[in-house]
SERO-432055 format. One record per residue: residue number from 1; residue in one letter; y, x, z of N, C-alpha, C in turn. Coordinates in steps of 0.2 Angstrom, whole numbers. Each point is the difference from the previous one (the first is absolute). Layout:
SERO-432055
pos;code;n_Y;n_X;n_Z;ca_Y;ca_X;ca_Z;c_Y;c_X;c_Z
NUM;a;Y;X;Z;Y;X;Z;Y;X;Z $
...
END
This chain:
SERO-432055
pos;code;n_Y;n_X;n_Z;ca_Y;ca_X;ca_Z;c_Y;c_X;c_Z
1;m;-24;-238;46;4;3;-5;2;-6;-5 $
2;p;6;1;-2;3;-6;-4;-4;0;-7 $
3;s;0;-6;-3;-3;-1;-6;5;4;-5 $
4;r;-3;1;-6;4;4;-6;6;-4;-2 $
5;r;0;-6;1;6;-4;-2;5;0;5 $
6;t;-1;3;6;5;1;5;5;5;-2 $
7;k;6;-1;-1;5;5;-3;2;5;5 $
8;l;1;-2;7;3;4;5;-4;0;6 $
9;p;-1;6;3;1;7;-3;-6;1;-5 $
10;q;2;4;-5;-5;2;-5;-6;4;2 $
11;f;-5;-2;-3;-7;4;1;-1;3;-7 $
12;r;0;6;-1;-2;3;-7;-5;6;1 $
13;r;-3;1;-6;-5;6;0;4;6;1 $
14;v;-2;5;4;4;6;0;-6;6;-1 $
15;s;3;6;-1;-5;5;-2;-5;2;5 $
16;h;1;-1;6;-5;2;5;-5;-6;1 $
17;g;1;-5;-3;-5;-6;1;3;-5;5 $
18;g;-3;-6;-1;2;-5;5;6;-4;-2 $
19;r;2;-5;3;6;-4;-1;5;0;6 $
20;l;6;2;0;4;0;6;6;-3;-1 $
21;p;4;-3;5;6;-3;-1;6;4;-2 $
22;g;5;-3;-2;6;4;-3;2;6;4 $
23;i;-1;1;7;2;6;3;-4;6;-2 $
24;a;-6;-1;-3;-4;5;-2;2;3;-6 $
25;f;4;-3;-4;3;3;-6;5;5;2 $
26;f;3;-1;6;5;6;2;-5;6;1 $
27;v;-5;-1;4;-5;5;1;-2;4;-6 $
28;c;-3;-5;-5;-2;3;-6;5;4;-4 $
29;a;6;-3;0;5;3;-4;2;8;2 $
30;v;-1;1;7;2;7;2;-6;4;0 $
31;v;-6;-2;-2;-6;4;0;-3;0;-6 $
32;l;3;0;-6;-3;0;-6;-3;7;-1 $
33;s;-6;0;0;-4;7;0;2;3;-7 $
34;t;2;7;0;2;3;-6;-3;7;0 $
35;c;-1;3;-6;-2;6;-1;3;3;-7 $
36;a;5;4;1;4;3;-5;3;6;2 $
37;d;3;4;-5;4;6;1;5;-1;5 $
38;r;1;4;4;6;-1;5;7;0;-3 $
39;l;4;-4;2;7;0;-3;4;4;5 $
40;p;6;2;-2;4;5;4;1;-4;6 $
41;v;0;4;6;1;-2;6;7;-1;2 $
42;y;2;-4;5;7;-2;2;3;7;3 $
43;a;5;2;-2;4;6;2;7;-1;-1 $
44;r;4;3;4;7;1;-1;2;7;0 $
45;d;7;1;-2;2;7;0;-1;3;7 $
46;g;-2;6;0;-1;4;6;-6;-2;4 $
47;q;-5;-4;-3;-6;-1;3;-6;2;-5 $
48;s;-5;2;3;-6;2;-4;-4;-6;-2 $
49;a;-4;0;-5;-4;-5;-2;-5;-2;5 $
50;g;-1;-7;1;-5;-2;5;3;0;7 $
51;q;6;2;1;3;0;7;3;-7;1 $
52;a;-1;-3;6;3;-6;1;8;0;-1 $
53;p;3;-4;-4;7;0;-1;4;-1;7 $
54;d;5;4;1;5;-1;5;5;-5;-1 $
55;t;-2;-7;0;4;-5;-2;-2;-6;3 $
56;e;5;-5;1;-2;-6;4;-1;-6;-6 $
57;n;0;2;-6;-1;-5;-5;-8;0;-2 $
58;w;-3;-2;5;-8;-1;0;-2;-6;-5 $
59;g;5;-4;-1;-2;-6;-5;0;3;-7 $
60;q;4;5;-1;-1;4;-7;-6;4;0 $
61;v;-2;3;5;-7;4;0;-6;-5;-1 $
62;v;1;-6;3;-6;-5;-1;1;-3;-7 $
63;r;5;-1;-3;1;-2;-7;-3;5;-4 $
64;e;1;6;1;-2;5;-5;-8;1;1 $
65;t;-2;-1;6;-8;0;1;-3;-6;-3 $
66;m;3;-6;0;-3;-5;-3;0;0;-8 $
67;n;6;3;-2;0;1;-8;-5;5;-2 $
68;h;-2;5;4;-5;5;-1;-7;-3;0 $
69;e;-1;-5;5;-6;-3;0;-1;-5;-7 $
70;i;5;-3;-2;0;-4;-6;-1;4;-6 $
71;a;3;6;-1;0;4;-5;-7;3;-1 $
72;a;-3;2;6;-7;3;0;-5;-5;-1 $
73;e;1;-6;2;-5;-5;-2;0;-1;-7 $
74;a;6;0;-3;0;-1;-8;-4;5;-4 $
75;k;0;6;3;-3;6;-3;-7;1;2 $
76;d;-3;-4;5;-6;1;3;-6;-2;-5 $
77;q;-4;5;-1;-6;-1;-4;-7;2;4 $
78;s;1;1;6;-6;2;4;-4;-6;2 $
79;l;-7;1;0;-5;-4;2;-4;2;5 $
80;w;-3;-4;5;-3;2;6;-6;-4;1 $
81;c;-5;3;4;-5;-3;3;1;1;8 $
82;y;-1;-5;4;1;1;7;-4;-5;4 $
83;r;0;1;7;-3;-4;5;5;-5;3 $
84;k;-1;-6;0;5;-5;3;-4;-4;6 $
85;l;3;1;5;-2;-4;6;5;-5;2 $
86;q;-2;-6;-1;4;-6;1;-2;-5;5 $
87;e;5;-1;5;-1;-5;5;4;-6;-1 $
88;k;-3;-6;-1;4;-6;-2;-4;-6;3 $
89;d;4;-4;3;-3;-6;3;-6;1;5 $
90;g;1;5;4;-5;2;5;-7;3;-3 $
91;k;0;2;-7;-5;3;-3;2;7;-3 $
92;q;-5;5;1;1;6;-3;-4;2;-6 $
93;e;3;1;-5;-4;2;-7;2;7;-2 $
94;t;-5;3;-3;0;7;-3;-1;-1;-7 $
95;y;5;3;-4;-1;0;-7;0;7;-3 $
96;a;-4;1;-6;1;6;-4;5;-3;-6 $
97;v;5;3;-1;5;-2;-5;1;6;-5 $
98;c;0;-2;-6;2;4;-6;5;-3;-5 $
99;q;4;4;-2;5;-2;-5;-1;2;-7 $
100;a;1;-4;-5;1;2;-7;7;-2;-2 $
101;k;2;2;-6;6;-2;-3;0;-8;-1 $
102;g;5;-3;4;0;-7;-1;-5;-4;4 $
103;a;-4;3;5;-5;-4;3;-2;4;7 $
104;e;-2;-4;4;-3;3;7;-6;-4;2 $
105;l;-5;3;2;-6;-3;2;-1;2;7 $
106;d;-2;-5;5;-2;2;7;-7;-3;1 $
107;r;-4;4;2;-7;-2;2;-1;0;7 $
108;l;-2;-6;3;-1;-1;7;-6;5;2 $
109;v;0;4;5;-5;4;2;-3;-2;7 $
110;a;5;-2;5;-3;-2;6;5;-6;3 $
111;v;-3;-4;5;4;-5;3;-1;1;8 $
112;n;5;1;3;0;1;7;-4;6;2 $
113;g;0;5;-4;-3;6;1;-8;0;-2 $
114;k;-2;-5;-2;-7;-1;-2;-1;0;-8 $
115;e;-4;5;-3;-1;0;-7;-3;-6;-3 $
116;l;2;-1;-6;-3;-6;-3;-7;1;-1 $
117;d;-4;-6;0;-7;0;-1;-1;0;-7 $
118;e;-6;0;-2;-2;0;-8;2;-6;-3 $
119;k;0;-6;3;2;-6;-4;8;0;0 $
120;q;3;2;5;8;1;-1;2;5;-5 $
121;r;-4;6;0;2;5;-5;-1;-3;-7 $
122;e;-5;-4;-1;-2;-3;-7;6;-5;-2 $
123;a;2;-4;5;5;-4;-1;7;3;-2 $
124;e;1;6;3;6;4;-1;0;3;-7 $
125;n;-6;2;-2;-1;3;-6;1;-5;-6 $
126;q;-2;-6;1;1;-6;-4;7;-2;-1 $
127;r;4;0;6;7;-2;0;4;5;-4 $
128;i;-2;7;1;4;5;-4;-2;0;-7 $
129;e;-6;-1;-2;-2;-1;-7;3;-5;-4 $
130;n;1;-6;4;3;-6;-3;7;1;-1 $
131;l;4;4;4;7;1;0;1;5;-6 $
132;v;-4;5;-1;0;5;-5;0;-3;-7 $
133;k;-4;-5;-1;-1;-4;-6;6;-5;-1 $
134;n;3;-2;5;6;-5;-1;6;3;-1 $
135;k;1;2;-7;6;3;-2;7;-4;2 $
136;r;-1;-7;-1;6;-4;2;2;1;7 $
137;e;-5;0;5;2;1;7;3;7;1 $
138;l;-3;5;-3;3;7;0;7;0;-2 $
139;a;1;-3;-6;7;0;-3;5;-4;5 $
140;r;-3;-5;3;4;-4;5;2;4;6 $
141;q;-5;4;2;2;4;6;5;6;-2 $
142;a;-1;3;-6;5;5;-2;7;-3;0 $
143;r;0;-6;-3;7;-3;-1;3;-2;7 $
144;r;-4;-2;5;2;-2;6;2;6;4 $
145;q;-3;6;-1;2;6;3;7;3;-2 $
146;r;1;-1;-7;6;2;-3;6;-5;3 $
147;e;-1;-6;0;5;-5;3;1;2;7 $
148;d;-5;1;4;1;2;7;4;7;1 $
149;a;-2;4;-4;4;7;0;7;-1;-2 $
150;k;2;-4;-5;7;-1;-1;3;-4;5 $
151;h;-3;-4;3;3;-4;6;1;5;6 $
152;a;-4;4;1;0;5;6;6;5;-2 $
153;e;1;2;-6;5;4;-2;7;-3;1 $
154;d;0;-6;-1;7;-4;0;2;0;8 $
155;l;-5;-1;4;1;-1;7;2;7;3 $
156;m;-4;5;-3;2;7;3;7;2;-1 $
157;k;3;-2;-6;7;2;-2;5;-3;5 $
158;l;-2;-5;4;4;-3;5;0;3;7 $
159;i;-4;4;1;-1;2;7;6;4;3 $
160;s;3;4;-4;5;4;3;7;-4;1 $
161;n;0;-6;-4;5;-5;1;-1;-5;6 $
162;a;-6;-2;1;-2;-5;4;0;2;8 $
163;f;0;7;1;-1;2;7;6;6;1 $
164;l;2;0;6;4;5;3;-5;6;3 $
165;i;1;6;-3;-5;5;2;3;6;3 $
166;r;-3;2;6;3;6;4;-6;5;1 $
167;l;2;6;2;-5;5;1;-2;-1;8 $
168;e;-7;0;0;-3;-1;7;-2;7;3 $
169;s;-3;4;-5;-3;7;2;-2;3;-6 $
170;r;0;7;0;-3;4;-6;-4;5;3 $
171;n;-5;2;-4;-5;6;1;-1;3;-6 $
172;n;3;6;-1;-1;4;-6;1;-4;-6 $
173;d;-5;-1;-4;1;-4;-7;0;-8;1 $
174;q;-1;-2;6;-1;-7;1;6;-3;4 $
175;v;3;-6;-2;5;-3;4;-2;-7;1 $
176;i;1;-2;6;-1;-7;2;6;-4;1 $
177;l;1;-5;-4;6;-4;-1;-1;-7;3 $
178;k;4;-3;4;0;-7;2;4;-4;-4 $
179;f;-3;-6;-2;3;-5;-4;1;-6;3 $
180;t;5;-4;0;2;-6;2;3;-4;-5 $
181;p;0;-7;1;3;-4;-6;8;1;-1 $
182;n;1;0;-6;7;1;-2;4;-7;0 $
183;p;4;-2;4;3;-7;0;4;-1;-6 $
184;q;2;5;-4;3;-2;-6;-4;-1;-6 $
185;f;-7;1;1;-5;-1;-6;-1;-7;-1 $
186;r;1;-2;-6;-1;-7;-2;-7;-1;-4 $
187;p;-5;-3;4;-7;-1;-4;1;-4;-6 $
188;s;-4;2;-5;0;-4;-6;-6;-5;-1 $
189;g;-4;0;6;-6;-4;-1;-3;0;7 $
190;h;-6;-4;1;-3;-1;6;-4;7;3 $
191;e;-2;4;-5;-3;6;2;5;5;3 $
192;t;6;1;-4;5;4;3;3;-2;6 $
193;e;-1;-7;1;3;-3;6;-3;3;7 $
194;v;-6;2;-1;-4;3;5;4;7;3 $
195;y;3;3;-5;3;6;2;5;-1;6 $
196;h;3;-6;0;5;-1;6;-3;0;7 $
197;h;-7;0;0;-3;-2;6;-5;6;2 $
198;m;1;6;-3;-4;5;0;3;7;3 $
199;e;-3;4;4;2;6;2;-6;5;1 $
200;g;1;6;-1;-5;5;1;2;7;-1 $
201;t;-5;4;-2;1;7;-2;-3;2;-6 $
202;l;3;5;-4;-2;3;-6;-1;8;2 $
203;t;-6;2;-2;-1;8;0;0;2;-7 $
204;l;5;5;-1;1;3;-7;-2;7;0 $
205;d;-3;2;-5;-1;7;-2;5;3;-4 $
206;v;5;3;2;6;2;-4;-2;5;-5 $
207;q;-5;4;2;-2;6;-5;-3;-3;-7 $
208;q;-4;-5;1;-3;-3;-6;3;-7;-2 $
209;k;5;-2;4;4;-7;-1;-5;-5;0 $
210;r;-4;-1;5;-6;-5;0;1;-4;7 $
211;l;-2;-6;0;0;-4;6;-7;1;3 $
212;a;0;3;6;-7;1;3;-2;-6;4 $
213;e;5;-3;3;-2;-6;5;5;-5;0 $
214;i;-1;-6;1;4;-5;2;-3;-5;5 $
215;g;4;-2;5;-3;-5;5;6;-4;2 $
216;g;-2;-6;1;6;-5;2;-3;-6;3 $
217;r;5;-5;2;-2;-6;3;6;-5;-1 $
218;l;-2;-6;0;5;-6;0;3;-1;6 $
219;v;6;1;1;4;0;6;3;-7;1 $
220;s;-1;-5;-5;1;-7;1;-4;-4;-5 $
221;t;0;-6;1;-4;-5;-4;3;0;-7 $
222;v;-4;0;-5;2;-1;-7;-1;-7;-2 $
223;k;5;-4;-2;0;-7;-2;1;0;-7 $
224;f;-5;-3;-4;1;-1;-7;3;-8;-1 $
225;g;5;0;-3;3;-7;-2;2;-3;7 $
226;g;3;4;4;2;-3;7;-6;-2;4 $
227;g;-6;2;-1;-6;-1;3;-4;-5;-3 $
228;l;3;-4;-5;-4;-6;-3;-6;3;-4 $
229;l;1;6;-3;-5;3;-5;-5;4;4 $
230;g;2;2;6;-5;4;4;4;5;4 $
231;h;-4;5;4;4;5;3;-5;5;2 $
232;l;2;6;2;-4;6;2;3;1;7 $
233;d;-5;1;5;2;0;7;3;7;2 $
234;k;4;0;5;3;6;2;-6;4;3 $
235;g;1;7;0;-5;4;3;-5;3;-5 $
236;g;-1;-3;-6;-4;3;-5;1;7;-2 $
237;t;-5;4;-1;0;7;-1;-3;2;-6 $
238;f;2;6;-3;-4;3;-5;1;8;1 $
239;l;-5;3;-3;0;8;0;-4;2;-6 $
240;v;4;5;-4;-3;3;-6;1;7;0 $
241;k;-6;4;-2;1;7;0;-3;2;-7 $
242;q;3;5;-3;-2;3;-6;0;8;1 $
243;e;-4;3;-3;0;8;0;-3;3;-6 $
244;a;1;6;-1;-2;4;-6;-8;1;0 $
245;v;-3;-2;-5;-7;1;-1;-1;5;-5 $
246;a;5;3;-3;-1;5;-5;8;3;0 $
247;p;0;6;-2;7;3;-1;5;-5;-4 $
248;g;5;-2;3;5;-5;-3;-2;-7;-1 $
249;c;-6;-2;3;-3;-6;-1;-1;-4;6 $
250;w;3;-5;1;0;-4;6;-4;-7;-1 $
251;q;-4;-2;5;-3;-6;0;1;-4;7 $
252;m;-1;-6;0;0;-4;6;-6;1;4 $
253;t;0;2;6;-5;1;4;-1;-5;6 $
254;t;5;-4;2;0;-5;5;4;-6;-2 $
255;l;-2;-6;2;4;-6;-1;-2;-4;6 $
256;d;4;-2;4;-1;-5;6;5;-5;0 $
257;v;-2;-6;-1;5;-6;0;-2;-5;4 $
258;r;4;-2;5;-1;-5;5;5;-5;0 $
259;m;-1;-6;-3;6;-5;-1;-3;-7;2 $
260;n;4;-4;3;-1;-7;1;5;-5;-2 $
261;g;-1;-6;-2;5;-5;-2;-3;-6;-2 $
262;k;4;-4;-4;-2;-6;-3;3;0;-7 $
263;a;-4;-3;-4;3;-1;-7;1;-8;-2 $
264;l;1;-1;-6;2;-7;-2;-6;-5;3 $
265;f;2;-6;2;-5;-5;2;-4;3;7 $
266;f;4;4;3;-3;3;7;-7;4;-1 $
267;k;-1;3;-5;-6;4;-1;2;7;4 $
268;t;-5;2;4;0;5;4;0;7;-4 $
269;i;4;5;1;0;6;-2;-2;5;5 $
270;a;-6;3;-1;-2;5;5;-3;6;-3 $
271;v;4;5;-1;-2;6;-4;-2;5;5 $
272;r;-6;2;0;-3;6;4;-3;4;-5 $
273;q;3;5;-3;-4;4;-5;2;8;2 $
274;k;-5;3;0;0;8;1;-4;3;-5 $
275;e;2;5;-3;-3;4;-5;1;7;1 $
276;i;-6;4;-1;0;7;1;-3;3;-6 $
277;n;4;4;-4;-3;3;-6;-1;7;1 $
278;s;-6;3;-3;-1;7;2;-5;2;-6 $
279;q;-2;7;1;-5;3;-5;2;-1;-7 $
280;f;6;2;-2;3;-1;-7;-3;6;-4 $
281;r;-2;-3;-6;-3;5;-5;3;-2;-7 $
282;p;2;5;-4;3;-2;-6;-5;-3;-5 $
283;v;2;-4;-5;-4;-3;-5;3;3;-7 $
284;p;-5;2;-4;3;2;-7;3;-6;-3 $
285;a;6;2;-4;4;-5;-3;-4;-4;-5 $
286;p;-5;3;-4;-3;-4;-6;-6;-5;3 $
287;t;-1;-1;7;-5;-4;2;1;-7;-2 $
288;t;-6;-3;-2;0;-7;-2;-2;-4;6 $
289;i;1;-7;-1;-1;-5;5;-8;0;2 $
290;e;-4;1;-5;-7;1;1;-2;6;4 $
291;q;3;5;-2;-1;7;4;3;-1;7 $
292;l;5;-4;1;3;-1;7;-5;-4;4 $
293;a;-3;-5;-3;-5;-4;4;-6;5;3 $
294;e;-2;5;-5;-5;4;2;2;5;6 $
295;m;7;2;-1;3;4;5;0;-3;7 $
296;t;2;-6;0;0;-4;7;-7;0;3 $
297;k;-5;-1;-5;-7;0;3;-2;6;3 $
298;e;2;6;-4;-2;7;3;4;1;7 $
299;k;6;-2;0;4;0;6;-3;-4;6 $
300;s;-3;-5;-2;-3;-5;5;-7;4;3 $
301;t;-3;3;-5;-7;3;2;2;6;4 $
302;q;5;4;-1;2;6;3;2;-2;8 $
303;a;4;-6;0;2;-2;7;-6;-2;4 $
304;q;-5;-3;-3;-6;-2;4;-4;6;2 $
305;a;0;5;-4;-4;6;1;4;4;6 $
306;r;6;0;0;4;3;6;-1;-3;6 $
307;n;-1;-7;0;-1;-4;6;-8;0;2 $
END
């Protein structure tokens, strides 16, 4: 992985944990987990609400869906505890994750399917205790999350312009759309340059105006600075799914990114990250960071009891 001074491709903290290259910002942009009142669904004269519009302007449908995601994210006040199963660099880790306003704590529960022993649990308790006391670090995390959310929002707004979109199939309230690079799109930076090399499918829920799934691959090599600053190899893939965990509330449940390439000074990029999120439970809004730490401990104990 490139050092933090390596400018391209970027590695930044994202909400689901870990550091991924610029391509992952596209993924993150379209899966901003939201929970808010439903906005009016897309409909035209002569069509009932929730029915897939009989139109070829699917770019407009995607644009409105993305706008819905952005608006819902801005209104979202929901907090959750959930189980996170993460596979990265050949290692599988299970976490109990809980959220409070402006903070998120993840407690390691198991590694490669094996529960932590007493010494490992004590080390994890100490790590979280130190973090809870470190107000400066918590503030830095909150600021970083806000910056990443704004960056993802900016990329999301470009999706309907960066790609040519056509209908592939439909099934009741869901439509599957094929996206391919729009040759008329002019990238504004190295991250959006990736759009010229990507194709895949979007699955939209037109009843709730939500993005249910996106999958894609790099159909050609992405060269940054003509290749002098690095590249991403052709054939890299990503898959993201989100679903309703409560009425009107959607969360990311699957993230699978597989990318290879080179960064500045020939540093190897090898991203193999898979994340499965499940067992979502709401967290009361007034929860403090100290209470959050106890909740992750309770979730960890419950997970060990089930096993």
